[in-house]
N, C-alpha and C positions, 0 to 999 in steps of 0.2 A: 505843303501847308502844315501838315502835322509836325514835320521836322522843325519848322519855324516856331510853332507854338511850344514845342518842347524846349527849344533853346531859350525862349523868353521866360518860361517857367523856371528853368535852371538859373538864369541870370537873376530873376526876382528872388529865388531862394538864397543865392549867394549874397545878394545885397542885404537881405534880412539878417542872415547870419553875421555879416560884417558889422551891421548896425548893432546887433545884439552883443557882439564882442567888444565894440567900442563903449557901449553903455556899461557893460560889466567892468571894463577897465577903469572907466571914470568913477564908478561906484567904489571900487576897491581903492582908488587913489584918494577919494574923499574920506574913506574910512581910515586910511593910513595917515591922513593929514593931521588929525588930532592926536595921534599916538606919539608918545615920546620916543626919541632915538636913543638907544642904549648901546654903549660901547664898553666892552670888558677888556681891560689891559692887564696882562700878566707880567710881573717883574722878571726880567731876564729872558723872556720868550723870544725876542728878536735880536739877541746879542750873540748868537752862536754862529754867525757868518751866513754868507749867501748860499753856501752849499746845503745848509739845513733850513733854509727859509720856509720850505713846505713841510718840515718835520715838526710834529707836535712835541712840546717839552714833556719829559717823563718825570714822575715823582715816585719815590719809594716810601716805605714805612717811616713815619715820624718826620718826613720832610715838610717844610713850610711852603704853602701855596699863597703867595702874596701878590697883590695887584690893586688896581683901582677900577671903579665903576663910574662912568661919566654919563649923565642923563641930560638931554637937550630937547626942548619942545619948540614947535613952530608957533604956538599960541599959548596963552595963559591956561594952565591946567591945574585944577585942584586935585590933591591926592591925600591919602591918609597914611599908607604904609609903603615902605620900600624894603623888600626882603632880598637879602643876598645869601645864598645857600650853596653848599658843596654837596652834591647828590651823587648817588650811585644806583643805577637801575639795570636789572636783568630782564631781557625780553626773549621769549621763545614762542615758537609755533610748531605744531605737529600736524602734518597732513595725513589723512587716512582715507581709505577707499570707502565709498558709500554706494548703496544699491540704487539710489535715486540721483540722477545727474544734477537736478536743480537744487539739491540740498548740499551745502558746503560741508566737507569733511575735515575742515581745519579747526583746531582748538588752539587758542592763544593764551599766553600768561605774561603778566608784568609784575615784577617784584622790586619795589623800591626798598633796598636793604640799608641805605645810608642817607641821612640828611643832617648836615651840620649847618645851623643857622648862625650867621654872624650878627652879634648884637651891635647895632649902630649907635654912635654917639649922638644924642639928641641935640647937642650944640651945633652939629653939622647940618641939621635939618633946617630948611628955611621956615621962618615964622612970619606970617601964617604959612601953612603947608600948601604953597602954590608954586608950581614950576612956571616961572615967567618966560615968555617968548624970547628966544635968542640967548638966554642965559644958561650956562652949563653948571650943573651941580656934580661935584666929585666926592666919592665916598671910598676910602681905603678899606681893604679887607685882608684878613689873614686866617688861613685854615691850616691845620696840621693833619696829615694823613694818619688815621688811628692804627694802632697795632691790631685791633680786632673789633668786631661788631658787638653791639649791645645784645643781651639775650632776647629782647623783643624783636630782633631782626629775624629770628627763627623760632616761631611759636607753634609750629605743627608738631605732631607726634613723630618720634624717631625710635628706631629699634634699640639704640644704645646711646649712652652718654658720649661715646667717642664720635659717633656720627653727628650729634648735636654740636660738639666742639669744633669739628671740621667745618660745619656749616656757618659757624661764627667767625671763621677766618675771612679776611678781606680778599675777595676774588680779584684776579688781574683783569685789566681791560682786554676784551676779546671780541673778535668778529667784525671790527670796524676797519675797513680798508684805509681810512684816513688817519688811523692811529697806530696800526700794527707796524712794528719795526724793531730793528736792533742795530746798534753801532751807528746811529744817526741816519739810517736808511729805512724807507717804507718797504716792508716785506710781508709776504703772506704768512698769517699765523695759523693756517690750516683749519680754520673754524668754518662751519657751514653757515648758510644764510638763516638757518632756523634758530640760531643761538647768537646772542649779542649781550655784552656787558659794557656799559658806558658810564663814564664819570664826567662831571662837568660843573662849572660855576654857573648857577642859574640866578637871574635877577628878575624880580617881578614887582611892578608898581601897581598898587590897587587903590580903589576908592570905594568908600561905603556910601550907598545911596539910601537916604532916609525915606524915600517914597515907598519902596518895597522891602527895605531892610536886607538888601543883598550886597554882596561884595563884587564890584566890577573890576576886571583886570584891564588896566589902561595900556599896559605893555609888558612884555617879557622877552627875555633873550637868554640863551645858554651858550657857553663856550666850552667845548670839550677839552679834557685833559687826559693824558695817559697815565695810568697808575700801575706801577710794577711793585706790588707789596712783597715783603720778605716772607719766605716760607722755610721753616726749619726742616732738616732732614728727618723724615719719618722712619719708624721701624720697618723692617722688611715685611712685605705682604705675605700673609698666611694663605698659600695657594691650596685650594681644595682639589683633590684628585679628580673630581667630577667636573671641574671648571674647564670648558672647552676653549677658553681664551688662552690658557697657558698650558704648556707641556714641558716640565722640567727634565723629563727622562724619556728616552725612546730606545727600544730594543729592536734589532733586526737580525734575522737569520741570513747568513752569507753562505751561498752554495758554490760548489766547485764547478758547476756547469749547468746547462739547461736540463739535462736528464741525469745528473750525477747527484751524489749525496751532499750532506751538509759539511761546510768547511768550519763553521763555528757560529757563535752568536756575538754580535757587536752591540755595545751599548754606548749611548752618548748622553751625558748628564751635565747640567749647569744649574746655576742659582742666580738670584738677583744680585747684580753688581753694585758697586758703590754709586751713590746718587750723583747725578750731574748737578752742578751749581751755577745758576745764572748770576752774573755780576749785577750789582745794584744800578739804579738809574744814574745816567750821566757818567758812567764809567768810561775810561779810555778805550778807544776803538782797538780792534785787532785781537780781542779776547776769543780764544777757542774753547768750546765746551767739549771736554773729553773725559773718559774714564777707562777702566779696564775690566774685562770679564774673563772668567776662567771656564774652560770646557774640560771635563773629565771623560776619558775614553777607556773602555775596557773591552778586551776580546777573550772570550772563553772558547778555546778550540774544541772541536768535536773529538779529536784524538791528539795524542802527543806529537804527531808528525805535522799537524796542520799549522801553517804560518799565518799571521794576521795580514789583512789586506793593506796595501800601500795607500797613503793619504793622497788626496787630489787637491781640491780647492775648497775654500771656506768663504761663503757669502754671508754678509751681515746686513740686516735691514732693521729699520725702526718703524713700528706701527703706531700712528697717532690716532686716538679715538676720542671723539667728543660726544658725550651723552647729553641729551636735552629732554625736557619734559614740560608739560603744561600743568602738571600738578606737583606739589612738593614731594620730594623723595624721602622715604623713611629709612632707607639703607643705602649703602654704596651701590651704584648701578653696575650691572654686568649684562652681557649679551643674552645669556640664557633666560633671565627674567624679563628683559625688554621685548622678547619675541611675542609674549602674550599680553603685553600692556599697550593698549591703544593710545594711551596718553603720553607715551614716551617714544624716543627714537635715538639713533646714534649714527654717526658718520665717521668712517675710518679712511685713512690714507696711508699707503706704504711708501717709504722713502729708502732708496738704496744708500748704504753707508760705505761699504768697501767690498772688494773681491780680491782675495790673495791666495797665492799658492802655498800650500803647507806640506809639499812633498818631502821637504827636508826633516820633518818631525820624525822622531824615532820611537819605536815601541820598546818597552822594557819588560823582560820576562821575570815572572815570580813563580817559584816552584809550588807554592801553596799559600793558602790564607794564613797559615801559621807562620810561615817565613816572612810574610809581609808584616804581620803583627810584631814579630821580633825586630824587624828593621825599623818599624815606627818607634819602638821602645828604645832602641840603641842609637837612633840617629841624633837625638838631642836637638837643641835649638840653634846653636851657633855653628854647627859643623858645616853648613852650606853657605855661610856668609861669604867666605873667600871665593868659593866657586861662583856664586852669583855676581860677585864683584868683577871676576875675570870675564864672565859672559854677559856683562851688562851692555856691551856695545853690539851684541848680536841683534839681527833683525827680528821683528815680531811678526807673527806669533812664533814661539819656540817651545821646546819641551824642557821642563824643569826636572832634571834627572834625580834630584835629591828631595823632591816633594812627595811624600807618601800619602797624600790625600787622593784616594781613588774612588771610583764608582763602585757601588755595591754589585755583588755577583748576580748574574742572570739566572733565570729559572732553569737553564740547561747546563749550569755549571756542575761538573762531576767531581769536584774536590781536588783536582790535580793542578797542573800548571796553568797560568793565564798571563795575559799581557795587559799593560796599562800605558797610558800616555796622557799628558796634560798640555793643553794649548792655552796660551795667554793671548787674548784678542783685544786690541785697542779699539775703542768706540769713540768716534769723533762726529759730532753733529754737523750737518752741512750749514754753510754760512749764507745760503740764499733763501733761508726760511727763518721765520721768527717763532721761537719756542717759548711757551709760557709754562710756569711751574705746574706740577701735578696738584690739582685742587678738586674739592667737592663743595658745591653750594646747594641751596635748596632746589634749584632748577637745572643747573648746568654742572657738568663734571668733565675733567680732562685727565686721561690716563695714557701711559705709554707702555710698549712692550718691545722686546728684541726678538727678532727671528734670525737664528743662526743655523745655516744649512751647510753640511759637510758632505762632500763626495769622496768616495774611496774607489780604488782600482781593485776589482775582484777578478778571479780567474774566469768567471762565467761571462756570458754575453751581456754587455751593458755595465755601466758603473753605478752601483746603488748609492743612494744619498739618504741622509738622515737630517731631521730638523727638530730643534728645540725652540720653544717660545717661552721666554722668561720675562717677568715684569721688571721695569726700570723706572725709577722715580727721578723727577727733576725738582730741585729745590732752588731757592733764590736768596741772595744776600740783599741787604738794604744798602742805601747809598752811604758815602762817607759822612755826610752831614747828618743823615738819619741815625747812623750808628753812634755818632757823638752825642746827639740829643737823647738817645735811649740811655746812654751811660749817665748823662747829667740827671735825667729824670729819676733813674734808679738810685743814684747817690743821694739826691734830695729826699727821696722817699725813705731811704734807710736812716738818714739824719733825723727826719721828723719822727720816725719810729723809735729811735734811740732816745730822743728827747722826751717823748711821751712815756717810755718805760722808766725813765729816771724818776718820774713822779708817781709811778704806780706802787701802791703799798705791797711789800714783800712779806711773805709768811716764813717765819723761822722755826715753825713747829715741825717735828719729825713727820715723815710720810706715814700715812695710815696703812695698816695691813690690809684694809678692805679694798685698797686700790690694786691689790695683786689679784690676778685671775687664777684662783686656785692656789694650791701650795707650791707647785712647781712651775706654773705658767709665767709668761712675761708680764710686766706691768701693763695696766690699762692706759693706753695712750691718751685717752680723754682726760685722765687725771693730771697730765703734764702739759696739756694743750693750753696755750694762752691766746687771748683774743688779740688779733692783729689790729692795731689802731689804723684807722683809715688815713691815707695821705691826702693832704689838702694842697693842691697845686693850682697855679693860676690858669684859668680856663681861657683858651684862645677862641673857643666857639662853644655854643650850646647845642647838644645833640637832642633832636626831637624825633 
């Protein structure tokens, strides 16, 4: 009997839940019935073929984003404003441990760093401002991806003007699996769920209510776009010796055996290689991102009879690190400071690049530091051009026998003979991942580093290995159309500046001696500085 009662109660509960779901669906349907249907169409977005039908169109710096917005309603709807904007938003969240399970340890942040509003032609607006049932209103729009953000996009305090300038660079799209890709394919951009940068065209239809003086949103819609801004090659990073993230030099004592004496001291040294450059948006497929790095090796023997160890293999990896925070960053992030900051975090992922045998590399003996200095002085610049030309077809990495750039002596160097070698290692990024440029914004940063591990064959038990970790930066070019538009804009700006300077009164009086900084010092630059006239260009959108 009790079993039958429980079945009836369960059936009644299921029926009530089903009725509640149906009522909720009807309420939502009625609420959506009066909302306008908004469709955002991008020019050229569906003309790239069926193979890229699911791939979002990319735009670079100074590219035009053009399209139309169509609005249709099912019944007559009065409205006051239609806003079409190009926006950029960064969202982060940081999870931290708390002592109380009921209290959430998550802190979130949202930063809208970009908003360009398209001024609509009032002649396109219906008069009176009513969207009639069954009629479609179409509004064209045009936006230009800016070269950088306005100063008000980063208003918090920073430790230096350089950090502030980097925060005003337009960040790339990041963390959205629907957008990340390269060469027309959707790929993983190695960003965690805790960080996301999204761009899109957002349309909002609003109505002003006289009853309570509030603005009611009748309908809104956003269509995402992928932005790949141009990033110039930055100067090499100044690596602090206390920074645990990088290690440009490593020394290791090589022993003759398990209970035997020292064979000598081996040092491995490297520096930041030339930056990788990502091609601009809509570039031809098949582009490979590659560069070259150099490893300097030195062996200081314990005695004159000791021979350097033989080379084994060389492994190269790239470490991708994404920093994120729920509060604005005052400086460039690093792991040492993030460990004590509860409002920030980072996510790292290591990718294998290559593993190669370097047993054919040769050591070169030098009698002393003085003989090496003499060889540097007498080598000249052009003496090794022909030799490099003859050896250009050899496989990499290889030893450059005529390059006298060597690692510094170890602490165990006794002032006598030593050995050096140089390895040139090609660095090629994998094509199954999407890489974004090195960038720093108020909440999110992306940095890269190379891990180079070298194993050698020593007389003792086991083969010792050494590892250096050097920074590497990734820059990005703009698209062909964006580059052409940048040249046109700069040429127009220079022409306006020259025209304004033509009508500027010129002084023919001799320079005053008071402009000199002392008797022997250089002139004061402020005395010769002229005000740069502002360029007046036709605005495609108004930044708010």
